[in-house]
Backbone of each chain as ProteinMPNN parsed JSONL, in Angstrom:
{"seq_chain_A": "MDYQAMLSLALPFGVSLAACGSGYGLGRAVGSAMEAIGRQPEAAGKIQTAMIIGAALIEALTIYALVVFFILQGKIGG", "coords_chain_A": {"N_chain_A": [[-38.415, 56.706, -39.689], [-36.914, 53.955, -38.197], [-33.693, 52.263, -37.799], [-34.039, 49.449, -37.628], [-36.53, 49.017, -38.832], [-35.993, 49.948, -41.403], [-34.066, 48.11, -42.176], [-35.568, 45.759, -42.105], [-37.275, 46.218, -44.223], [-35.522, 46.61, -46.344], [-33.989, 44.284, -46.633], [-35.572, 41.949, -47.645], [-36.34, 43.197, -50.001], [-33.899, 43.672, -51.276], [-32.951, 41.036, -51.689], [-34.954, 40.025, -53.349], [-34.629, 41.666, -55.53], [-32.084, 40.908, -56.357], [-32.652, 38.271, -57.045], [-34.448, 38.653, -59.152], [-32.777, 39.955, -60.983], [-30.78, 38.008, -61.457], [-32.351, 35.978, -62.445], [-33.306, 37.102, -64.813], [-30.859, 37.462, -66.118], [-29.938, 34.786, -66.317], [-31.953, 33.725, -67.88], [-31.587, 35.103, -70.281], [-29.008, 34.198, -70.895], [-29.392, 31.41, -71.213], [-31.223, 31.421, -73.32], [-29.665, 32.576, -75.374], [-27.658, 30.654, -75.531], [-29.089, 28.389, -76.391], [-29.892, 29.293, -78.883], [-27.412, 29.616, -80.098], [-26.434, 26.974, -80.104], [-28.349, 25.786, -81.689], [-27.741, 27.026, -84.078], [-25.138, 26.237, -84.504], [-24.48, 23.246, -84.042], [-22.259, 21.576, -83.706], [-20.54, 22.915, -82.064], [-21.46, 22.575, -79.558], [-20.375, 21.639, -77.114], [-18.445, 23.559, -76.342], [-20.084, 25.779, -76.117], [-21.816, 24.96, -74.102], [-20.004, 24.795, -71.958], [-19.147, 27.458, -71.672], [-21.592, 28.512, -71.054], [-22.137, 27.238, -68.613], [-20.136, 28.344, -67.003], [-20.897, 31.028, -67.043], [-23.477, 30.79, -65.934], [-22.835, 29.859, -63.386], [-21.511, 32.054, -62.312], [-23.543, 33.969, -62.373], [-25.445, 32.774, -60.715], [-24.025, 32.783, -58.378], [-24.089, 35.421, -57.54], [-26.696, 35.731, -56.612], [-26.601, 33.935, -54.519], [-24.744, 35.181, -52.889], [-26.258, 37.445, -52.186], [-28.254, 36.177, -50.751], [-26.826, 35.065, -48.601], [-25.873, 37.378, -47.396], [-28.32, 38.348, -46.633], [-28.969, 36.433, -44.658], [-26.953, 36.977, -42.849], [-27.493, 39.623, -42.079], [-30.024, 39.34, -41.151], [-29.978, 38.502, -38.563], [-29.553, 40.831, -37.236], [-31.916, 42.109, -37.057], [-34.016, 43.072, -34.678], [-36.427, 41.786, -32.289]], "CA_chain_A": [[-38.258, 55.238, -39.757], [-35.654, 53.607, -37.544], [-32.769, 51.339, -38.475], [-34.618, 48.106, -37.68], [-37.593, 48.997, -39.836], [-35.338, 50.094, -42.714], [-33.422, 46.82, -42.473], [-36.633, 44.785, -42.377], [-37.8, 46.47, -45.563], [-34.473, 46.555, -47.377], [-33.455, 42.925, -46.829], [-36.322, 41.181, -48.657], [-36.317, 43.925, -51.276], [-32.595, 43.43, -51.903], [-32.869, 39.641, -52.157], [-35.847, 39.83, -54.502], [-34.004, 42.373, -56.657], [-31.0, 40.035, -56.83], [-33.261, 37.105, -57.699], [-34.98, 39.107, -60.453], [-31.637, 40.22, -61.869], [-30.118, 36.768, -61.889], [-33.32, 35.256, -63.282], [-33.271, 37.724, -66.144], [-29.555, 37.152, -66.717], [-29.899, 33.362, -66.674], [-32.867, 33.538, -69.012], [-30.911, 35.585, -71.498], [-27.867, 33.317, -71.188], [-29.912, 30.135, -71.736], [-31.791, 31.7, -74.648], [-28.574, 32.768, -76.338], [-26.967, 29.367, -75.699], [-29.957, 27.543, -77.231], [-29.818, 29.836, -80.241], [-26.078, 29.33, -80.635], [-26.332, 25.532, -80.354], [-29.193, 25.525, -82.854], [-27.067, 27.505, -85.279], [-23.859, 25.533, -84.677], [-24.563, 22.116, -83.09], [-20.953, 20.941, -83.459], [-19.845, 23.664, -81.014], [-22.299, 22.478, -78.352], [-19.544, 21.457, -75.922], [-17.865, 24.847, -75.954], [-21.175, 26.673, -75.712], [-22.271, 24.492, -72.782], [-19.015, 25.153, -70.936], [-19.251, 28.908, -71.445], [-22.892, 28.718, -70.401], [-22.015, 26.797, -67.211], [-19.332, 29.351, -66.297], [-21.751, 32.207, -66.875], [-24.566, 30.482, -64.998], [-22.263, 29.766, -62.033], [-21.244, 33.403, -61.817], [-24.829, 34.642, -62.14], [-26.054, 32.156, -59.543], [-23.248, 33.179, -57.202], [-24.529, 36.737, -57.067], [-27.9, 35.518, -55.811], [-26.21, 33.265, -53.273], [-24.152, 36.238, -52.058], [-27.359, 38.249, -51.637], [-28.949, 35.344, -49.767], [-25.99, 34.944, -47.398], [-25.923, 38.699, -46.751], [-29.643, 38.367, -45.981], [-28.919, 35.652, -43.412], [-26.071, 37.664, -41.901], [-28.148, 40.827, -41.558], [-31.297, 38.954, -40.528], [-29.736, 38.424, -37.124], [-29.494, 42.175, -36.655], [-33.279, 42.631, -36.888], [-34.474, 42.724, -33.331], [-37.846, 41.505, -32.163]], "C_chain_A": [[-36.9, 54.835, -39.155], [-34.88, 52.539, -38.333], [-33.369, 49.949, -38.665], [-35.678, 47.997, -38.777], [-37.009, 49.089, -41.244], [-34.717, 48.765, -43.149], [-34.464, 45.768, -42.844], [-37.236, 44.976, -43.756], [-36.756, 46.21, -46.633], [-34.005, 45.131, -47.665], [-34.262, 42.112, -47.848], [-36.328, 41.864, -50.015], [-35.005, 43.654, -52.021], [-32.495, 42.024, -52.462], [-33.764, 39.434, -53.379], [-35.298, 40.534, -55.735], [-32.883, 41.514, -57.249], [-31.561, 38.837, -57.574], [-33.812, 37.481, -59.07], [-33.842, 39.311, -61.442], [-30.999, 38.954, -62.366], [-31.068, 35.919, -62.735], [-33.321, 35.791, -64.706], [-31.965, 37.364, -66.868], [-29.465, 35.706, -67.17], [-30.796, 33.075, -67.877], [-32.226, 33.964, -70.314], [-29.773, 34.658, -71.896], [-28.351, 32.006, -71.805], [-30.485, 30.331, -73.137], [-30.706, 31.832, -75.712], [-27.84, 31.458, -76.601], [-27.777, 28.433, -76.604], [-29.862, 27.976, -78.692], [-28.478, 29.469, -80.885], [-25.913, 27.848, -80.96], [-27.176, 25.146, -81.571], [-28.518, 25.93, -84.154], [-25.802, 26.692, -85.561], [-23.797, 24.34, -83.717], [-23.207, 21.483, -82.776], [-20.156, 21.67, -82.363], [-20.584, 23.574, -79.68], [-21.474, 22.382, -77.072], [-18.987, 22.764, -75.412], [-18.942, 25.796, -75.441], [-21.684, 26.28, -74.323], [-21.305, 24.923, -71.685], [-19.093, 26.643, -70.619], [-20.537, 29.238, -70.698], [-22.822, 28.351, -68.913], [-21.221, 27.826, -66.4], [-20.188, 30.591, -66.016], [-22.842, 31.973, -65.853], [-24.044, 30.419, -63.561], [-22.025, 31.158, -61.47], [-22.545, 34.151, -61.518], [-25.48, 34.107, -60.86], [-25.345, 32.595, -58.267], [-23.714, 34.516, -56.654], [-25.785, 36.602, -56.198], [-27.551, 34.873, -54.475], [-25.55, 34.275, -52.324], [-25.256, 37.063, -51.387], [-28.071, 37.483, -50.532], [-28.151, 35.235, -48.468], [-25.958, 36.281, -46.648], [-27.257, 38.87, -46.025], [-29.588, 37.638, -44.645], [-28.033, 36.328, -42.374], [-26.813, 38.836, -41.253], [-29.469, 40.518, -40.853], [-31.159, 38.916, -38.998], [-29.73, 39.786, -36.447], [-30.885, 42.807, -36.483], [-33.799, 42.171, -35.536], [-35.971, 42.49, -33.286], [-38.643, 42.636, -31.539]], "O_chain_A": [[-35.859, 55.337, -39.579], [-35.332, 52.011, -39.349], [-33.228, 49.344, -39.728], [-35.718, 47.03, -39.538], [-37.463, 48.405, -42.161], [-34.82, 48.351, -44.304], [-34.269, 44.987, -43.775], [-37.66, 44.01, -44.39], [-37.058, 45.662, -47.693], [-33.665, 44.804, -48.801], [-33.69, 41.63, -48.826], [-36.322, 41.202, -51.053], [-34.999, 43.435, -53.232], [-32.012, 41.83, -53.578], [-33.38, 38.752, -54.33], [-35.477, 40.06, -56.856], [-32.745, 41.403, -58.468], [-31.024, 38.428, -58.604], [-33.666, 36.729, -60.033], [-33.929, 38.893, -62.596], [-30.703, 38.823, -63.553], [-30.626, 35.216, -63.644], [-33.335, 35.031, -65.674], [-31.961, 37.015, -68.049], [-28.982, 35.419, -68.265], [-30.449, 32.295, -68.764], [-32.315, 33.266, -71.324], [-29.585, 34.363, -73.076], [-27.793, 31.541, -72.799], [-30.262, 29.513, -74.03], [-30.815, 31.274, -76.804], [-27.446, 31.172, -77.732], [-27.218, 27.768, -77.477], [-29.766, 27.153, -79.603], [-28.416, 29.07, -82.048], [-25.318, 27.501, -81.98], [-26.782, 24.3, -82.374], [-28.686, 25.285, -85.189], [-25.438, 26.484, -86.719], [-23.131, 24.417, -82.685], [-23.024, 20.916, -81.698], [-19.212, 21.112, -81.804], [-20.366, 24.39, -78.784], [-21.833, 22.978, -76.057], [-19.04, 23.056, -74.218], [-18.742, 26.519, -74.465], [-21.949, 27.136, -73.479], [-21.726, 25.363, -70.615], [-19.103, 27.043, -69.455], [-20.57, 30.114, -69.834], [-23.37, 29.053, -68.064], [-21.576, 28.145, -65.266], [-20.197, 31.124, -64.907], [-23.112, 32.828, -65.01], [-24.716, 30.864, -62.631], [-22.301, 31.418, -60.298], [-22.636, 34.878, -60.528], [-25.993, 34.868, -60.039], [-25.968, 32.759, -57.217], [-23.732, 34.722, -55.44], [-25.918, 37.277, -55.177], [-28.121, 35.211, -53.438], [-25.767, 34.234, -51.113], [-25.2, 37.344, -50.19], [-28.446, 38.054, -49.508], [-28.713, 35.303, -47.375], [-26.009, 36.312, -45.419], [-27.319, 39.457, -44.945], [-30.081, 38.133, -43.632], [-28.31, 36.271, -41.176], [-26.767, 39.018, -40.036], [-29.969, 41.321, -40.065], [-32.085, 39.247, -38.257], [-29.882, 39.882, -35.229], [-31.036, 43.863, -35.87], [-33.99, 40.975, -35.313], [-36.7, 42.954, -34.162], [-39.858, 42.52, -31.378]]}, "seq_chain_B": "MPNSNLGLDFLARTLRTIGIVLLIFLPFGVYYFGTYTALAVFSGGVWGIVNLIFLSAVVRSAIRPEGIDTARLVVALLVKFPLLYLAGYALLKVPQFSPLNLLIGFSICLAVLALKALGRALLGLDKGPNKSDNLGEAVR", "coords_chain_B": {"N_chain_B": [[-5.241, 17.927, -79.799], [-7.246, 17.185, -77.35], [-7.654, 18.106, -74.747], [-7.116, 20.76, -74.697], [-8.91, 22.771, -75.413], [-11.812, 24.897, -74.724], [-13.663, 22.914, -73.852], [-15.944, 20.384, -72.599], [-14.359, 19.028, -70.813], [-12.895, 20.945, -69.625], [-14.237, 21.872, -67.382], [-14.073, 19.678, -65.692], [-11.337, 19.633, -65.198], [-11.099, 22.084, -63.949], [-12.642, 21.693, -61.648], [-11.09, 19.773, -60.406], [-8.808, 21.292, -59.889], [-9.865, 23.185, -58.103], [-10.505, 21.513, -55.975], [-7.929, 20.67, -55.244], [-6.812, 23.124, -54.456], [-8.429, 23.678, -52.241], [-7.804, 21.515, -50.596], [-5.121, 22.023, -50.126], [-5.388, 24.393, -48.775], [-6.657, 23.641, -46.383], [-4.975, 22.384, -44.186], [-3.211, 24.551, -43.691], [-5.032, 26.55, -43.114], [-6.22, 25.534, -40.778], [-4.043, 25.703, -39.089], [-3.338, 28.462, -39.098], [-5.757, 29.998, -38.901], [-7.551, 28.669, -37.303], [-9.563, 25.801, -36.356], [-12.393, 25.72, -36.86], [-12.837, 27.901, -38.547], [-11.276, 27.222, -40.759], [-12.516, 24.836, -41.452], [-15.042, 25.795, -42.088], [-14.508, 27.374, -44.354], [-13.55, 25.367, -46.011], [-15.824, 23.72, -46.157], [-17.615, 25.462, -47.424], [-16.317, 25.676, -49.86], [-16.433, 23.011, -50.778], [-19.186, 22.754, -50.995], [-19.579, 24.558, -53.044], [-18.242, 23.227, -55.127], [-19.84, 20.922, -55.439], [-22.215, 22.163, -56.136], [-21.462, 23.278, -58.573], [-20.983, 20.945, -60.03], [-23.569, 19.857, -60.208], [-24.851, 21.943, -61.464], [-23.595, 21.919, -63.946], [-24.452, 19.42, -64.744], [-27.186, 19.879, -65.021], [-27.199, 21.795, -67.088], [-25.938, 20.353, -69.155], [-27.735, 18.289, -69.595], [-30.041, 19.591, -70.287], [-29.586, 21.591, -72.234], [-28.769, 20.79, -75.179], [-27.872, 19.514, -78.414], [-29.158, 17.119, -79.079], [-31.561, 17.069, -77.845], [-33.665, 17.197, -74.866], [-32.481, 15.399, -72.066], [-34.5, 13.871, -70.207], [-34.758, 12.268, -67.826], [-32.243, 12.444, -66.589], [-32.107, 15.166, -66.248], [-34.226, 15.697, -64.487], [-33.387, 14.305, -62.198], [-30.994, 15.691, -61.63], [-31.99, 18.268, -61.181], [-33.67, 17.83, -59.002], [-31.845, 17.062, -57.066], [-30.138, 19.249, -56.981], [-31.706, 21.627, -56.489], [-33.688, 21.328, -54.222], [-32.22, 19.651, -52.324], [-29.413, 20.321, -52.271], [-29.516, 23.025, -51.712], [-30.792, 22.998, -49.285], [-28.809, 21.759, -47.82], [-26.896, 23.768, -47.924], [-28.239, 25.709, -46.447], [-28.321, 24.408, -44.007], [-25.595, 24.366, -43.447], [-25.177, 27.084, -43.115], [-26.512, 27.455, -40.767], [-25.024, 26.179, -38.867], [-23.647, 26.664, -35.746], [-20.916, 27.056, -35.214], [-19.801, 27.797, -37.594], [-18.933, 30.578, -39.444], [-20.958, 32.618, -41.536], [-19.617, 34.259, -43.297], [-17.135, 33.023, -43.637], [-17.947, 30.683, -44.888], [-18.835, 31.803, -47.228], [-16.451, 32.767, -48.24], [-15.138, 30.378, -48.839], [-16.88, 29.404, -50.802], [-16.473, 31.386, -52.655], [-13.895, 30.883, -53.432], [-14.09, 28.794, -55.24], [-15.382, 30.075, -57.385], [-13.501, 31.999, -57.978], [-11.31, 30.479, -58.84], [-12.46, 29.236, -61.062], [-13.136, 31.486, -62.66], [-10.601, 32.624, -63.001], [-9.243, 30.611, -64.375], [-10.733, 30.466, -66.743], [-10.382, 33.072, -67.633], [-7.63, 33.127, -67.918], [-7.295, 31.34, -70.04], [-8.591, 32.775, -72.01], [-7.039, 35.115, -72.16], [-4.522, 34.122, -72.82], [-5.055, 33.063, -75.196], [-5.717, 30.37, -75.712], [-7.758, 29.048, -76.932], [-7.943, 29.464, -79.586], [-7.45, 27.692, -81.663], [-5.737, 25.306, -83.9], [-4.316, 26.756, -85.826], [-3.138, 28.891, -84.621], [-0.812, 28.146, -83.427], [1.675, 29.104, -82.852], [1.651, 30.963, -80.88], [1.877, 32.577, -77.604], [0.257, 31.212, -75.859], [0.213, 28.584, -76.823], [2.806, 27.931, -76.325], [2.942, 27.831, -73.554], [1.212, 25.844, -73.012]], "CA_chain_B": [[-5.11, 17.895, -78.332], [-8.602, 17.408, -76.895], [-7.737, 18.771, -73.447], [-6.63, 22.124, -74.748], [-9.902, 23.812, -75.673], [-12.806, 25.16, -73.676], [-14.697, 21.895, -73.976], [-16.562, 19.952, -71.346], [-13.338, 18.573, -69.865], [-12.382, 22.126, -68.921], [-14.873, 21.92, -66.066], [-13.517, 18.603, -64.854], [-10.006, 20.074, -64.753], [-11.295, 23.194, -63.003], [-13.105, 21.125, -60.375], [-9.922, 19.137, -59.786], [-7.951, 22.369, -59.37], [-10.509, 23.747, -56.903], [-10.325, 20.517, -54.91], [-6.531, 20.715, -54.797], [-6.64, 24.395, -53.723], [-9.084, 23.544, -50.928], [-7.04, 20.558, -49.781], [-3.897, 22.704, -49.684], [-5.767, 25.432, -47.799], [-7.177, 23.09, -45.121], [-4.025, 22.334, -43.057], [-2.71, 25.892, -43.384], [-6.137, 27.272, -42.482], [-6.356, 25.043, -39.4], [-2.885, 26.196, -38.324], [-3.296, 29.926, -38.976], [-7.037, 30.664, -38.595], [-8.358, 27.88, -36.369], [-10.212, 24.64, -36.962], [-13.739, 25.974, -37.379], [-12.738, 28.816, -39.689], [-10.783, 26.454, -41.911], [-13.563, 23.877, -41.85], [-16.125, 26.544, -42.736], [-14.054, 27.723, -45.702], [-13.493, 24.105, -46.759], [-17.204, 23.281, -46.432], [-18.144, 26.356, -48.451], [-15.702, 25.295, -51.135], [-16.994, 21.716, -51.209], [-20.56, 23.043, -51.437], [-19.453, 25.196, -54.362], [-17.88, 22.19, -56.104], [-21.034, 20.09, -55.696], [-23.151, 23.032, -56.861], [-20.971, 23.383, -59.953], [-21.195, 19.641, -60.672], [-24.985, 19.699, -60.561], [-25.188, 22.976, -62.459], [-23.15, 21.436, -65.259], [-25.337, 18.297, -65.113], [-28.451, 20.468, -65.495], [-26.988, 22.428, -68.402], [-25.623, 19.328, -70.159], [-28.895, 17.46, -69.934], [-31.157, 20.402, -70.799], [-29.23, 22.382, -73.423], [-27.91, 19.983, -76.043], [-28.494, 19.388, -79.74], [-29.96, 15.886, -79.221], [-32.821, 17.21, -77.11], [-33.527, 17.124, -73.397], [-32.396, 14.097, -71.398], [-35.455, 14.196, -69.132], [-34.492, 11.555, -66.565], [-31.043, 13.016, -65.971], [-32.431, 16.546, -65.862], [-35.085, 15.674, -63.292], [-32.561, 13.905, -61.047], [-30.073, 16.798, -61.312], [-32.76, 19.385, -60.619], [-34.163, 17.457, -57.671], [-30.731, 17.066, -56.108], [-29.553, 20.587, -56.857], [-32.495, 22.712, -55.897], [-34.06, 21.197, -52.809], [-31.276, 19.012, -51.399], [-28.165, 21.064, -52.131], [-29.788, 24.31, -51.064], [-31.045, 22.682, -47.872], [-27.493, 21.522, -47.216], [-26.304, 25.088, -47.749], [-28.928, 26.352, -45.323], [-27.858, 23.733, -42.784], [-24.229, 24.848, -43.179], [-25.283, 28.456, -42.603], [-27.067, 27.431, -39.414], [-24.087, 25.582, -37.908], [-23.227, 27.821, -34.939], [-19.464, 27.271, -35.226], [-19.367, 28.259, -38.905], [-19.353, 31.94, -39.793], [-21.429, 32.693, -42.927], [-18.594, 34.929, -44.102], [-16.131, 32.023, -43.996], [-18.575, 29.814, -45.899], [-18.865, 32.577, -48.468], [-15.073, 32.818, -48.756], [-14.905, 29.074, -49.463], [-17.667, 29.364, -52.035], [-15.869, 32.312, -53.612], [-12.659, 30.286, -53.96], [-14.512, 28.047, -56.443], [-15.658, 31.006, -58.476], [-12.253, 32.667, -58.337], [-10.512, 29.543, -59.639], [-13.166, 29.076, -62.344], [-13.001, 32.712, -63.447], [-9.197, 32.824, -63.371], [-8.876, 29.627, -65.408], [-11.37, 30.891, -67.999], [-9.728, 34.318, -68.045], [-6.29, 32.766, -68.375], [-7.415, 30.75, -71.382], [-8.958, 33.841, -72.954], [-5.92, 36.049, -72.324], [-3.401, 33.453, -73.473], [-5.48, 32.646, -76.537], [-5.592, 28.912, -75.831], [-8.919, 28.473, -77.624], [-8.015, 29.984, -80.941], [-7.358, 26.616, -82.642], [-4.385, 24.881, -84.235], [-3.609, 27.688, -86.688], [-2.449, 29.885, -83.799], [0.043, 27.324, -82.574], [2.963, 29.726, -82.543], [1.497, 32.061, -79.912], [2.347, 32.337, -76.241], [-0.61, 30.203, -75.254], [0.684, 27.263, -77.24], [4.097, 27.688, -75.686], [2.786, 27.478, -72.138], [0.237, 24.763, -72.898]], "C_chain_B": [[-6.475, 18.189, -77.698], [-8.702, 18.167, -75.579], [-7.461, 20.269, -73.521], [-7.727, 23.161, -74.938], [-10.931, 23.906, -74.544], [-13.963, 24.178, -73.801], [-15.207, 21.485, -72.61], [-15.533, 19.47, -70.324], [-12.688, 19.738, -69.121], [-12.951, 22.197, -67.506], [-14.317, 20.858, -65.129], [-12.149, 19.018, -64.32], [-10.129, 21.204, -63.727], [-11.725, 22.67, -61.643], [-11.951, 20.455, -59.632], [-9.01, 20.192, -59.161], [-8.542, 22.967, -58.096], [-10.323, 22.8, -55.716], [-8.912, 20.555, -54.349], [-6.283, 21.986, -53.977], [-7.239, 24.271, -52.326], [-8.316, 22.597, -50.007], [-5.729, 21.177, -49.289], [-4.233, 23.722, -48.597], [-6.05, 24.831, -46.418], [-6.13, 23.031, -43.991], [-3.486, 23.709, -42.672], [-3.776, 26.719, -42.669], [-6.317, 26.857, -41.034], [-5.241, 25.636, -38.537], [-2.993, 27.703, -38.061], [-4.608, 30.554, -38.496], [-7.9, 29.89, -37.597], [-9.161, 26.817, -37.108], [-11.555, 24.992, -37.605], [-13.724, 26.918, -38.578], [-12.31, 28.045, -40.935], [-11.833, 25.47, -42.408], [-14.723, 24.577, -42.558], [-15.736, 26.908, -44.172], [-14.04, 26.465, -46.579], [-14.902, 23.631, -47.123], [-17.852, 24.155, -47.51], [-17.604, 26.01, -49.83], [-16.264, 23.989, -51.674], [-18.429, 21.903, -51.698], [-20.531, 23.672, -52.837], [-19.116, 24.192, -55.452], [-19.109, 21.356, -56.466], [-22.077, 20.886, -56.486], [-22.757, 23.122, -58.337], [-21.182, 22.073, -60.714], [-22.655, 19.503, -61.108], [-25.459, 20.762, -61.538], [-24.781, 22.506, -63.853], [-24.003, 20.252, -65.71], [-26.664, 18.818, -65.659], [-28.281, 21.037, -66.893], [-26.758, 21.367, -69.48], [-26.828, 18.481, -70.531], [-30.038, 18.276, -70.528], [-30.816, 21.101, -72.106], [-28.255, 21.573, -74.258], [-28.634, 19.734, -77.36], [-29.414, 18.181, -79.872], [-31.328, 15.998, -78.564], [-32.613, 16.972, -75.629], [-33.462, 15.678, -72.93], [-33.228, 14.226, -70.105], [-35.092, 13.546, -67.797], [-33.319, 12.192, -65.835], [-31.323, 14.435, -65.466], [-33.245, 16.578, -64.572], [-34.27, 15.321, -62.05], [-31.649, 15.061, -60.633], [-30.821, 17.962, -60.665], [-33.225, 19.082, -59.204], [-33.043, 17.477, -56.634], [-30.246, 18.494, -55.894], [-30.453, 21.531, -56.076], [-33.004, 22.409, -54.482], [-32.902, 20.733, -51.92], [-30.016, 19.846, -51.17], [-28.395, 22.391, -51.414], [-30.155, 24.108, -49.594], [-29.732, 22.434, -47.133], [-26.783, 22.851, -46.978], [-26.92, 25.833, -46.578], [-28.462, 25.737, -44.001], [-26.448, 24.19, -42.427], [-24.267, 26.257, -42.585], [-25.751, 28.479, -41.151], [-26.167, 26.718, -38.405], [-23.492, 26.713, -37.068], [-21.726, 28.103, -34.991], [-18.97, 27.878, -36.541], [-19.868, 29.682, -39.144], [-19.831, 31.967, -41.251], [-20.397, 33.333, -43.85], [-17.517, 33.937, -44.545], [-16.666, 31.041, -45.031], [-18.559, 30.511, -47.262], [-17.469, 32.665, -49.089], [-14.744, 31.5, -49.462], [-15.632, 28.943, -50.787], [-17.022, 30.248, -53.099], [-14.572, 31.763, -54.197], [-12.97, 29.518, -55.257], [-14.674, 28.983, -57.63], [-14.383, 31.686, -58.939], [-11.409, 31.76, -59.223], [-11.128, 29.38, -61.031], [-12.947, 30.299, -63.238], [-11.558, 32.908, -63.898], [-8.759, 31.854, -64.46], [-9.462, 30.027, -66.763], [-10.695, 32.147, -68.538], [-8.327, 34.032, -68.591], [-6.318, 32.2, -69.784], [-7.709, 31.836, -72.406], [-7.762, 34.756, -73.221], [-4.75, 35.416, -73.07], [-3.774, 32.946, -74.865], [-5.397, 31.155, -76.748], [-6.73, 28.28, -76.623], [-9.033, 28.937, -79.069], [-7.93, 28.892, -82.009], [-5.928, 26.354, -83.065], [-3.63, 25.872, -85.118], [-2.876, 28.775, -85.916], [-1.399, 29.191, -82.93], [1.362, 27.988, -82.217], [2.83, 30.837, -81.498], [1.965, 31.64, -78.518], [1.551, 31.23, -75.564], [-0.158, 28.792, -75.587], [1.987, 26.906, -76.526], [3.937, 27.253, -74.239], [1.817, 26.332, -71.935], [0.914, 23.533, -72.322]], "O_chain_B": [[-6.82, 19.359, -77.53], [-9.72, 18.806, -75.313], [-7.562, 20.969, -72.513], [-7.501, 24.336, -74.649], [-10.927, 23.139, -73.581], [-15.123, 24.589, -73.849], [-14.944, 22.141, -71.602], [-15.789, 19.494, -69.12], [-12.012, 19.539, -68.111], [-12.246, 22.536, -66.556], [-14.117, 21.098, -63.938], [-11.831, 18.792, -63.152], [-9.365, 21.27, -62.764], [-11.243, 23.133, -60.609], [-11.84, 20.547, -58.41], [-8.505, 20.014, -58.053], [-7.824, 23.227, -57.131], [-10.023, 23.23, -54.602], [-8.713, 20.483, -53.136], [-5.628, 21.941, -52.936], [-6.635, 24.704, -51.344], [-8.193, 22.839, -48.806], [-5.28, 20.894, -48.178], [-3.485, 23.9, -47.636], [-5.722, 25.439, -45.399], [-6.38, 23.586, -42.921], [-3.32, 24.01, -41.49], [-3.479, 27.483, -41.75], [-6.536, 27.696, -40.16], [-5.474, 26.023, -37.391], [-2.767, 28.162, -36.941], [-4.58, 31.54, -37.76], [-8.89, 30.427, -37.1], [-9.405, 26.917, -38.311], [-11.825, 24.614, -38.745], [-14.506, 26.753, -39.514], [-12.891, 28.19, -42.01], [-12.021, 25.29, -43.612], [-15.312, 24.039, -43.496], [-16.54, 26.766, -45.094], [-14.463, 26.495, -47.734], [-15.148, 23.195, -48.248], [-18.547, 23.654, -48.393], [-18.323, 26.043, -50.828], [-16.537, 23.864, -52.868], [-18.842, 21.294, -52.685], [-21.355, 23.352, -53.694], [-19.632, 24.28, -56.566], [-19.385, 21.114, -57.641], [-22.733, 20.356, -57.383], [-23.604, 23.051, -59.228], [-21.52, 22.085, -61.898], [-22.941, 19.087, -62.231], [-26.357, 20.52, -62.344], [-25.526, 22.674, -64.819], [-24.255, 20.085, -66.903], [-27.203, 18.28, -66.627], [-29.105, 20.799, -67.776], [-27.306, 21.459, -70.579], [-26.929, 18.006, -71.663], [-30.91, 17.723, -71.199], [-31.662, 21.197, -72.995], [-27.043, 21.663, -74.062], [-29.864, 19.743, -77.413], [-30.346, 18.197, -80.677], [-32.163, 15.106, -78.715], [-31.526, 16.595, -75.192], [-34.269, 14.84, -73.333], [-32.721, 14.633, -69.06], [-35.119, 14.204, -66.757], [-33.379, 12.448, -64.632], [-30.843, 14.843, -64.408], [-32.984, 17.385, -63.68], [-34.425, 15.934, -60.994], [-31.537, 15.38, -59.449], [-30.333, 18.566, -59.71], [-33.189, 19.941, -58.323], [-33.252, 17.855, -55.481], [-29.976, 18.903, -54.764], [-30.016, 22.161, -55.113], [-32.749, 23.218, -53.59], [-32.63, 21.343, -50.886], [-29.598, 20.056, -50.031], [-27.57, 22.824, -50.609], [-29.858, 24.959, -48.756], [-29.561, 22.84, -45.984], [-26.141, 23.036, -45.945], [-26.224, 26.501, -45.813], [-28.239, 26.439, -43.014], [-26.132, 24.38, -41.253], [-23.502, 26.584, -41.678], [-25.432, 29.4, -40.399], [-26.497, 26.652, -37.221], [-22.89, 27.633, -37.623], [-21.303, 29.248, -34.831], [-17.862, 28.41, -36.605], [-21.065, 29.956, -39.059], [-19.171, 31.393, -42.118], [-20.311, 32.997, -45.031], [-17.041, 33.994, -45.679], [-15.944, 30.618, -45.934], [-18.306, 29.893, -48.296], [-17.323, 32.641, -50.311], [-14.15, 31.495, -50.54], [-15.084, 28.44, -51.768], [-17.019, 29.913, -54.284], [-14.186, 32.119, -55.31], [-12.219, 29.583, -56.231], [-14.175, 28.724, -58.725], [-14.193, 31.926, -60.132], [-10.859, 32.202, -60.231], [-10.424, 29.383, -62.041], [-12.615, 30.169, -64.417], [-11.309, 33.309, -65.035], [-8.001, 32.219, -65.359], [-8.792, 29.943, -67.792], [-10.464, 32.275, -69.741], [-7.9, 34.615, -69.588], [-5.476, 32.533, -70.618], [-7.167, 31.834, -73.512], [-7.501, 35.128, -74.365], [-4.07, 36.079, -73.853], [-2.923, 32.464, -75.613], [-5.047, 30.703, -77.838], [-6.668, 27.095, -76.951], [-10.088, 28.817, -79.692], [-8.302, 29.137, -83.156], [-5.01, 27.066, -82.658], [-2.4, 25.829, -85.153], [-2.074, 29.508, -86.495], [-1.139, 29.627, -81.809], [2.094, 27.486, -81.364], [3.786, 31.574, -81.254], [2.388, 30.505, -78.296], [2.089, 30.425, -74.803], [-0.15, 27.912, -74.725], [2.235, 25.753, -76.176], [4.692, 26.415, -73.747], [1.615, 25.887, -70.805], [0.269, 22.501, -72.141]]}, "name": "protein", "num_of_chains": 2, "seq": "MDYQAMLSLALPFGVSLAACGSGYGLGRAVGSAMEAIGRQPEAAGKIQTAMIIGAALIEALTIYALVVFFILQGKIGGMPNSNLGLDFLARTLRTIGIVLLIFLPFGVYYFGTYTALAVFSGGVWGIVNLIFLSAVVRSAIRPEGIDTARLVVALLVKFPLLYLAGYALLKVPQFSPLNLLIGFSICLAVLALKALGRALLGLDKGPNKSDNLGEAVR"}
């Protein structure tokens, strides 16, 4: 299998793996945040802020994977 | 002191800091790295700020004790997911902008956010008024 074929297979696989990972991570973060707010509604502001920071970092990993996809996509020849 | 804890205003202050960092970077970037590189980093940073604003709007309207604010959530989701991501795609397709420079600008947002949160955690600024004699209180 040559480099082009490997790249063509690895790129979508890598992006989908990143999407699955961040989806799982975000799901867990949101679930835990909901649980925490339900248990302690007066701390909702702090929980939301921590949740936003976590969500931004998780989302960033997927965006990195996506940008790497676009960078390497140009290297796949026709 | 309402501004001192990790409340919702923490994000507003962080966004302001990111904006200031990007504005300081812009003239120096144009001088040292060239116009398009600096503009790409700046655009990536601005995209990151807008993304963070809409992410916080989504979280604040969906995860709250009073229940979901449906109208606000729908608007935030509609702007964030199709429109903002299309704008990001358009930025990636600008021939003068390197995707790496856009990514650096986007990473500046995350770096500032992470450093501010880490700084608060390390300095113990969120421990409450009973810890007022610590280093965090002194530098507050």
